[in-house]
Every structure is written in structure tokens, then in C-alpha cells.
C-alpha positions as CSV (number, residue, x, y, z in Angstrom):
1,M,112.7,112.5,75.7
2,K,116.2,111.8,74.7
3,F,116.8,109.1,77.2
4,L,115.7,107.7,80.6
5,E,118.3,106.1,82.8
6,L,117.5,104.1,86.0
7,H,120.5,103.6,88.1
8,R,121.3,100.4,90.0
9,L,122.2,101.5,93.5
10,E,122.6,99.6,96.8
11,Q,120.5,102.2,98.6
12,G,117.4,104.0,97.3
13,E,116.8,105.1,93.7
14,C,118.1,107.4,91.1
15,L,116.2,108.1,87.8
16,V,117.5,110.5,85.2
17,L,115.4,111.9,82.4
18,A,116.8,114.0,79.6
19,D,114.7,116.3,77.4
20,E,114.7,115.7,73.6
21,S,117.4,118.3,73.0
22,G,119.7,116.6,75.5
23,K,120.5,120.0,77.1
24,E,118.3,119.6,80.2
25,L,117.8,116.8,82.6
26,L,115.7,115.9,85.7
27,M,117.3,113.7,88.3
28,A,114.6,112.2,90.5
29,D,116.1,111.1,93.8
30,C,119.7,110.1,94.3
31,G,120.5,107.2,96.7
32,G,124.0,105.8,96.7
33,L,126.4,103.0,97.2
34,T,126.8,101.7,100.7
35,G,129.7,100.7,102.9
36,G,129.8,99.2,106.3
37,P,127.1,97.7,108.4
38,L,123.4,98.7,108.0
39,D,121.5,100.1,110.9
40,E,118.1,98.8,112.1
41,W,116.3,100.7,109.3
42,G,118.5,99.0,106.7
43,Q,120.5,102.1,106.0
44,G,124.3,102.6,106.2
45,A,126.9,105.1,105.2
46,S,126.1,106.1,101.6
47,R,128.4,107.5,98.9
48,V,127.6,108.8,95.5
49,A,128.4,106.4,92.6
50,P,131.8,107.6,91.3
51,S,130.7,108.0,87.7
52,L,127.4,109.8,88.4
53,L,128.6,113.4,88.4
54,E,130.7,113.1,85.2
55,R,128.1,111.1,83.3
56,Y,125.8,114.1,83.2
57,R,128.2,117.0,83.5
58,R,128.0,117.7,79.8
59,I,124.3,118.5,80.0
60,E,123.8,122.3,80.4
61,K,120.9,122.4,82.9
62,R,120.4,119.9,85.7
63,T,117.4,119.8,88.0
64,F,117.1,117.6,91.1
65,L,113.7,116.4,92.5
66,L,113.4,114.7,95.9
67,S,110.3,112.5,96.0
68,H,110.2,112.3,99.8
69,Y,112.3,112.7,102.9
70,H,113.9,109.3,103.3
71,R,117.7,109.2,103.6
72,D,118.0,106.6,100.8
73,R,116.6,109.3,98.4
74,F,118.9,112.2,99.1
75,S,122.1,111.0,100.7
76,A,124.1,110.9,97.5
77,M,122.5,114.2,96.3
78,Q,124.1,115.8,99.3
79,D,127.5,114.3,98.3
80,I,127.0,115.8,94.8
81,L,126.4,119.3,96.3
82,L,129.4,118.9,98.6
83,E,131.6,118.3,95.6
84,D,129.9,120.9,93.3
85,K,127.4,123.2,94.9
86,N,126.3,124.5,91.5
87,Y,125.7,121.1,89.9
88,F,122.0,121.5,90.0
89,S,120.4,124.7,88.8
90,A,117.1,123.9,90.7
91,V,116.1,121.6,93.5
92,F,112.5,120.6,94.0
93,C,111.3,119.0,97.3
94,P,107.9,118.0,98.5
95,A,105.9,120.5,100.6
96,S,105.0,119.4,104.1
97,P,101.2,118.7,104.0
98,C,98.9,120.0,106.7
99,D,96.0,118.3,108.5
100,R,92.5,119.7,108.8
101,R,93.8,122.1,111.6
102,G,96.6,123.3,109.4
103,H,99.3,121.4,111.3
104,P,102.2,120.0,109.3
105,L,102.5,116.7,111.2
106,L,105.5,115.3,109.3
107,L,107.4,118.5,110.0
108,E,106.3,118.5,113.6
109,Y,107.5,114.8,114.0
110,G,110.9,115.8,112.5
111,I,111.2,118.6,115.1
112,F,110.5,116.3,118.0
113,M,113.0,113.8,116.6
114,E,115.7,116.5,116.2
115,V,115.2,118.1,119.6
116,F,114.6,115.0,121.8
117,L,116.4,112.1,120.1
118,K,119.3,113.8,118.3
119,D,122.4,111.6,118.5
120,G,120.6,109.0,120.6
121,P,119.4,105.5,119.8
122,G,116.8,105.4,117.1
123,Y,117.5,108.9,115.8
124,D,116.3,109.2,112.2
125,A,118.1,112.0,110.3
126,A,115.7,111.6,107.4
127,A,112.7,112.7,109.5
128,A,114.6,115.8,110.6
129,A,115.9,116.6,107.1
130,P,113.2,119.1,106.2
131,L,114.4,121.4,109.0
132,Y,117.7,121.8,107.4
133,L,116.4,123.2,104.1
134,F,117.0,126.5,105.9
135,S,120.7,125.5,106.3
136,E,123.4,127.0,104.1
137,A,125.8,124.3,105.1
138,P,127.5,122.5,102.2
139,G,125.3,119.7,100.9
140,Y,122.0,121.7,101.2
141,P,120.4,123.7,98.5
142,S,120.2,127.5,98.6
143,L,117.0,129.6,98.6
144,E,117.7,130.6,95.0
145,S,117.6,127.1,93.8
146,L,115.0,125.6,96.1
147,R,111.3,125.1,95.5
148,L,108.7,123.1,97.5
149,L,106.0,121.4,95.4
150,R,102.5,120.3,96.2
151,A,99.6,119.0,94.1
152,G,98.8,121.4,91.2
153,D,102.3,122.9,91.0
154,T,104.1,122.7,87.7
155,F,107.7,122.8,86.5
156,S,109.5,122.4,83.1
157,V,112.3,120.4,81.8
158,G,113.1,121.5,78.3
159,N,109.8,121.9,76.5
160,V,107.9,119.5,78.7
161,L,105.7,120.8,81.4
162,Y,105.3,118.5,84.5
163,E,102.5,118.7,87.0
164,A,102.6,117.5,90.6
165,L,99.6,115.3,91.5
166,W,100.5,114.7,95.2
167,P,100.8,115.6,98.0
168,E,97.8,117.8,98.8
169,Q,98.8,120.7,100.9
170,K,95.6,121.2,103.0
171,K,93.4,118.8,104.8
172,Y,95.9,116.0,104.2
173,P,94.5,112.6,105.2
174,F,97.1,111.5,107.8
175,G,96.6,108.1,109.3
176,E,95.0,108.0,112.8
177,L,98.0,106.2,114.4
178,F,100.6,108.7,113.2
179,A,98.4,111.7,114.0
180,A,97.7,110.4,117.5
181,A,101.5,109.9,118.1
182,V,102.2,113.5,117.1
183,E,99.3,114.8,119.2
184,E,100.5,112.8,122.2
185,M,103.9,114.5,122.0
186,N,102.3,117.9,121.7
187,V,100.2,117.1,124.8
188,C,103.5,116.3,126.7
189,V,104.7,119.9,126.3
190,S,101.3,121.6,126.8
191,S,100.6,121.5,130.5
192,P,100.5,124.9,132.1
193,F,102.3,123.5,135.1
194,L,105.5,122.7,133.2
195,P,108.7,124.8,133.4
196,P,108.7,127.9,131.2
197,E,111.1,126.1,128.8
198,A,108.1,124.1,127.6
199,A,106.2,127.2,126.5
200,C,109.3,128.5,124.8
201,F,109.6,125.3,122.8
202,R,105.9,125.4,121.8
203,Q,106.3,129.0,120.6
204,W,109.6,128.1,118.7
205,K,107.9,125.1,117.0
206,E,104.9,127.0,115.9
207,E,107.0,129.8,114.5
208,F,109.4,127.5,112.7
209,C,106.5,125.6,111.1
210,R,105.0,128.9,110.1
211,E,108.2,130.2,108.4
212,W,108.7,126.8,106.7
213,L,105.2,126.8,105.2
214,K,105.7,130.4,104.1
215,C,108.7,129.3,102.0
216,G,106.5,126.6,100.6
217,E,103.9,129.0,99.4
218,A,106.3,131.5,97.9
219,P,110.1,131.5,98.6
220,S,110.7,134.6,100.7
221,K,114.1,135.9,101.8
222,D,112.5,137.2,105.0
223,A,111.0,133.8,105.9
224,W,114.3,132.1,104.9
225,E,116.4,134.4,107.1
226,R,114.0,134.0,110.0
227,G,114.0,130.2,109.5
228,K,117.8,130.2,109.7
229,E,117.7,132.2,112.9
230,L,115.3,129.7,114.4
231,L,117.3,126.8,113.2
232,A,120.4,128.2,114.9
233,Q,118.6,128.1,118.2
234,L,118.2,124.3,118.0
235,P,121.3,123.3,119.9
236,V,120.4,125.5,122.9
237,L,116.8,124.3,122.8
238,R,118.0,120.7,122.8
239,E,120.2,121.2,125.8
240,E,117.5,123.0,127.8
241,L,114.8,120.4,127.0
242,S,116.8,117.2,127.3
243,S,116.4,117.1,131.1
244,M,112.8,118.3,131.3
245,P,110.3,115.9,133.0
246,F,108.4,115.3,129.7
247,A,111.6,114.5,127.7
248,P,111.6,110.7,128.6
249,D,107.9,110.5,127.6
250,I,108.6,112.0,124.2
251,R,111.6,109.8,123.6
252,E,109.5,106.8,124.5
253,I,106.8,107.8,121.9
254,L,109.4,108.3,119.2
255,N,111.1,105.0,119.9
256,R,107.9,102.9,119.7
257,P,108.2,100.6,116.8
258,V,104.6,101.3,115.8
259,T,105.3,105.0,115.8
260,R,108.4,104.7,113.6
261,S,106.7,102.4,111.2
262,A,103.7,104.8,111.0
263,Y,106.1,107.7,110.3
264,R,107.8,105.8,107.4
265,W,104.5,104.9,105.9
266,E,103.2,108.5,106.1
267,A,106.5,109.8,104.6
268,D,106.0,107.3,101.7
269,G,102.4,108.3,101.3
270,A,103.4,112.0,101.0
271,S,105.8,111.3,98.1
272,L,105.8,113.7,95.2
273,V,103.9,112.0,92.4
274,F,103.9,113.8,89.1
275,H,103.5,113.4,85.3
276,N,103.8,115.5,82.2
277,R,100.9,117.7,81.3
278,R,99.7,116.6,77.9
279,V,99.5,119.3,75.3
280,M,97.6,117.4,72.6
281,E,97.8,113.6,72.5
282,A,99.7,110.7,73.9
283,S,103.5,110.8,73.3
284,L,106.8,109.5,74.5
285,D,106.8,112.3,77.1
286,D,103.9,110.6,78.9
287,I,105.8,109.6,82.0
288,L,104.6,109.0,85.6
289,L,107.0,109.1,88.5
290,T,105.7,107.9,91.9
291,G,108.4,108.0,94.6
292,D,107.4,105.6,97.3
293,A,103.6,106.3,97.0
294,T,101.5,104.0,99.0
295,P,98.5,102.1,97.6
296,E,96.2,104.6,99.4
297,T,98.0,107.5,97.7
298,M,97.6,105.9,94.3
299,D,93.9,105.4,95.0
300,R,93.5,109.1,95.8
301,I,95.2,110.3,92.6
302,S,93.7,107.6,90.3
303,S,91.2,110.1,88.8
304,K,94.0,112.4,87.8
305,L,96.0,109.8,85.9
306,Y,96.0,109.3,82.1
307,E,94.5,106.1,80.7
308,G,98.0,105.2,79.6
309,Y,101.7,106.1,79.8
310,F,104.8,105.5,77.8
311,A,106.7,104.8,81.0
312,A,105.8,104.7,84.7
313,K,108.0,104.1,87.7
314,V,106.4,101.8,90.2
315,P,106.3,102.9,93.8
316,G,108.4,101.5,96.7
317,R,111.1,99.7,94.6
318,G,108.4,97.3,93.4
319,L,107.9,95.7,96.8
320,P,104.5,93.9,97.4
321,S,103.7,96.4,100.2
322,H,103.5,99.2,97.6
323,W,101.7,97.3,94.8
324,S,98.6,99.2,93.7
325,H,95.8,97.9,91.6
326,V,95.9,101.2,89.7
327,F,98.8,99.8,87.6
328,G,96.5,97.0,86.4
329,E,93.9,99.6,85.3
330,I,96.1,101.9,83.3
331,S,98.3,100.9,80.4
332,C,102.0,101.4,80.5
333,Q,104.4,100.5,77.7
334,H,107.3,100.4,80.1
335,L,107.5,99.8,83.8
336,L,110.5,101.1,85.7
337,I,111.3,98.9,88.8
338,S,114.3,99.9,90.9
339,G,114.0,96.7,92.9
340,P,114.6,96.0,96.6
341,S,118.0,97.2,97.9
342,R,120.1,94.9,100.1
343,A,118.2,96.4,103.1
344,E,115.2,94.3,102.0
345,G,117.2,91.1,102.0
346,E,115.3,88.3,100.2
347,E,112.0,90.2,99.7
348,A,110.9,89.9,96.1
349,I,109.4,92.3,93.6
350,A,105.6,92.1,93.6
351,G,104.5,89.3,91.3
352,E,101.5,91.3,90.0
353,Y,103.9,93.2,87.7
354,L,104.6,90.0,85.8
355,E,100.9,89.8,84.9
356,L,100.9,93.1,83.0
357,S,101.7,93.4,79.3
358,S,104.3,96.1,79.9
359,M,108.0,95.8,79.2
360,R,109.8,95.8,82.5
361,H,113.1,97.5,83.3
362,C,114.5,96.3,86.6
363,T,117.7,97.3,88.4
364,F,117.8,94.2,90.6
365,P,116.5,91.2,88.6
366,E,117.8,88.9,91.4
367,A,114.9,90.2,93.5
368,C,112.5,88.7,90.9
369,R,111.1,85.3,91.6
370,W,110.7,84.7,87.8
371,Y,114.4,85.5,87.2
372,R,115.6,83.4,90.2
373,A,113.5,80.4,89.1
374,S,114.2,80.6,85.3
375,G,117.4,82.5,85.0
376,R,115.7,84.3,82.1
377,S,114.3,87.8,81.5
378,C,110.6,88.1,81.7
379,N,110.8,90.4,78.7
380,R,112.5,87.9,76.4
381,M,109.3,86.8,74.6
382,N,107.5,90.1,75.0
383,V,106.7,92.2,71.9
384,C,108.3,95.6,71.9
385,Y,106.4,98.3,70.1
386,D,109.2,100.8,70.1
387,L,111.5,99.0,67.6
388,S,112.0,100.8,64.3
389,G,110.0,99.5,61.4
390,Q,107.4,97.3,63.2
391,P,106.9,95.6,66.6
392,A,108.9,92.6,67.3
393,L,110.2,90.4,70.1
394,S,112.5,92.4,72.5
395,I,115.4,90.1,71.6
396,K,115.3,91.7,68.2
397,C,116.3,95.1,69.6
398,P,119.6,96.2,68.0
399,F,120.9,97.5,71.4
400,V,120.2,94.1,72.9
401,N,122.4,92.7,70.2
402,G,125.4,94.9,70.9
403,E,124.8,98.0,68.8
404,K,125.0,101.6,70.0
405,P,122.6,102.9,72.6
406,D,120.9,105.2,70.0
407,T,119.6,102.1,68.3
408,C,117.4,101.3,71.3
409,G,113.8,102.3,70.4
410,C,112.5,103.0,73.9
411,R,115.7,104.9,75.0
412,I,115.3,103.4,78.5
413,F,118.5,102.0,80.1
414,I,119.6,100.5,83.3
415,V,122.9,101.9,84.5
416,S,125.3,100.2,86.9
417,E,129.0,100.4,87.7
418,T,129.6,97.6,85.3
419,G,127.9,99.3,82.3
420,V,124.6,100.0,80.6
421,R,122.0,97.4,79.7
422,S,118.5,97.2,78.2
423,C,115.3,95.5,79.3
424,L,116.8,92.0,79.0
425,C,118.3,91.1,82.4
426,D,119.7,87.7,81.4
427,G,123.1,87.0,79.9
428,L,124.7,89.6,82.1
429,P,128.3,89.6,83.3
430,A,128.6,87.9,86.7
431,A,129.8,91.2,88.2
432,I,126.4,92.8,88.0
433,H,124.7,90.2,90.2
């Protein structure tokens, strides 16, 4: 790789990886800067970092990868496409996994959310986002650029081939609580004694899911066009169904705190997890990206992982809830930790990462108990094995000492509106904190 940049954002993550030639890049997720009050889910109006588009415009081919359908992962990506619809030559999104009966429960949940809770209290635009992949409105990718990925699929950035490890497409292990909530909503619209509109909705939902899954298996213009036709029927469906006798019951299910928490955990668990496919031996291209993968997801893919990586992004912004023992069982020269956003308040990065021998690259050191207590970087006395010549303490890195970025051996940088820094998070200008 030529460089790997992890952006400091107020909402979500953005990681940019350039191939060795510097002519192609992969942008994994793109949260943004926030303004105004946060909602109950810790999300507010998001805007793209002003310098983000221009920073990478010189690179010839740009690919975007969405790890999972949470608003803090794609809000600023939509801003980018609104400004320049051709900014990305390809857009990769996670496929919607299906349970043992072949039902895409995350997609079904999004449909119920969009039809019965749209514009109401508790509406979650992220849950409904997969529906709008059929949209040609500004800010959404076109069929020509879009591809849905599931375990086993591959894609290339430069001369590096990457392989998706998760999510599995079939017989996906949804949690019982989430599966029960979706089933309960399906039961609400399944009685033969309901008005005919209920049967029309069931038929529409089944057909929409079928066309969405077709596009995931192989992008098809026919499926795309039919999906657009079905999507256009949503406003009429919503109006017809809003006053049906079952509508309050479905809204109550969607608004249950336990249902919404279960959805968010399932969406995290279905994150796209991928790494490079090794050609011969270990190299600087050995990189693992995990989205917001849950500990259960990491357990399920553990047998597919390499014994070691040059760099690995930890799941869930490094929060304790997403810590996985798997990171203690594989070796990583560098850990990438985006850190809790302001939505998480005082919650700290999981302390287990401090016990690993890896160099740590954090966007929000103020979320680290070590940093708050000592005011020093946890990497200060670590040995860096990527320095030219021979391994030495990280404080010996030429870039740390003010030289040009190309003198940084690991080529991993934290980028913020105040500038670019290395693995040492102490001695920073006050403006970055």
C-alpha cells in the first residue's frame, strides 16, 4: 500500500487505503462532521469534512465500500455523491443475509420501518437505507457502479485482491430476539380477516425482497427497473396502511427499546468484514477491516483469519462492547481505532487493546483511559518494526520528528481538520482535542 489514512470524524468512521501505485484507493465508510443537537441514537445532521473530496481527487480510481447500514457510515458519502456523482467508480455494499427460510430479516425490518414509522418518532433512516439502493436520486449510487458483497466475494484495488469474509448470505444466524420481532410484525399483517390492503402489502414486500436479492446475486437491469417501480409505490402503500387496525401494533413493536437495540446489534453483526487474499507470503498488504463486527461475528470468522496482519481495524470504534478475544489470538503490527464519537460521551476505548503489543493508531485519544490519566501516548515506548534500518522506539520515527510523510515507515496516518499526525497522540495542538 502507498498509505492508509484514518479520519477523525465526529460521527462514524472513514478509512482510506491507497494501492502501491497511488492511482487507486478504497474508502471504507464515510461518516461526517456534525452540527446541531443529537437525536436519541446519538446522531445529528452530518456533513462531509470540507477537505475530504479534494484530498483524494488527484487519485484516478476511487472505490467506496459501506461496511453496514448505519447512518454514521454513509451520511457523508451521500454528500460526496450529491456534489460529484462520478466521484466513485464503484460502490460496494453488504448483501442482506437470509435466515434458514430464505427471509432477509434486516431488509424486512427496514421495510416495516419505512412503511409504518416514516417521519414519525423513532424513525431510523439507516434501517430503511437498503430500500433506496434502487433510487436514482442524487446521493445514491447507480446500478452501473453498485455491487452487493457477501462472504466469498472478491474485489480488487490496484493489484491487491480482497475477499469478503462476512456476512454469510444463506442460513444467517440471526439472534432470537430480533427474529421474533420481525416475525411478530409479519404475523400482524397475515390474518385472512384483514382488509385486502394487508394482502397487497405482503405481496409487495415479498416481491421487493425478491428483486433486491436478485440484484445481490447478479446486478440485473430488469430487477433494478422492477425494484424502482416497487419503490415508487411506497408513498401510496404508506398512506393506505397507516390507518389499518394492525398499524399501531407494528409501530409499537418497532418502538420497543429492546427491538431497536436488537436491530442495531444485528446490523453491526452483519458488517462486511474483509481482508486481502494472500498471493504468497505475509506482506504490507495484509489488512483486515471489520466494520462494526460483533464479538459473535469475529468468533464465526476466526478460522478464516490469517495468523497475523500488518494492520487491522478494530470493530465498533474500539468500544468495550465490541472487543473480541480474537484480537488477542492473532498478531497485528498496527491496530486502527477510530474511537468513540461524541455520541458515546465518556465511554472509553476497551482497555484490552493496551495489553497487545501492536502499535495503536487512534483518532480520539481523549477516549483512552491511559491518555486521560497520563497525558502520554501508549505508543511512546513501543518498538516500531517499520522504521528504516532497524527497529527502534516509535519516538525515533522521522515523521514524528517533523519530517515529510513519506519518511513514516508504516505509512499509516490520522487525518483531522487540523492536520495529519502519526501514532503518537501526545504533544498535539490544543485544537485537536
